[in-house]
N, C-alpha and C positions, 0 to 999 in steps of 0.2 A: 519513515518506512511504513509500509502496509503489510499485513500478514496476507499473503496471497494463497497459502495452502498450509497444511500441517502434515507431519510425518511422525506419528507417535509423540515422543517428548520434544520434537523439534518443530520450530516454526520456520516457514519459508518467507523471507522478507524481500520486498522490492520497493524501489523508489522511482523507477521509470527512467532514470538517467545513468547513475553509476551502477546500480543494480537493476537490471532490466527484468521484465516479467519472464523472459525466456531463461534467465540464469539467476534465480533468486539466491540470496544469502541464507544459509542454514544456521540457525541459532537455537540453543536450548532455551526452553521456556523460562527457566529460572534465571537466565542471564538477560532477560528483557524486562521492560517496564511498560505496562499497558497505559495508553492514553486514550480516553474515550473519544471515538470518532464514529460511533456506530450508526449515526443518523444520516450519513452522507450517501449519496446515490451510488458511489463506487463501492461502499461497504455492502450495500444491498446486492450489487452485481456479484461481488466476491462470494457472499453467502449463498446466492442462488446458483453459483457455478458457471455464470456467463463469462465470456472472454473479456478480459480487461486489457486495455492498451497502455503502453508506456506513457503516451501523451495524457491520457486520463489520470494516471497516477501523478504525474508532474503537476497537472493543473489543480488537482484536489489538494495535494500537499502545499502548493503555493497559497491556496485559499486558507487552509487550516493554520499554516505557520505564520503567514504574514498578514492575513486578512486582506490579501491583495487582489489583483485583477484576475477573474476567473478565466480569461482568455490568454493569460500569460503562459508561455511554454518555456522550458529551459532547464 
């Protein structure tokens, strides 16, 4: 999951498939574990406030999790 926004002590998480950008999951910060992925292109888009698509989230998570094909969607 990626943190797509914050609301006080809550993080809004999305993965692009089960939890889409339009309806992120709300979790308390203390119930999450940070995994450093701050150097990805999508992380830069989220930090700058640009619109992120579900397919971009899926593609980036596939790259980070599996080291797989960047064109893979699913």
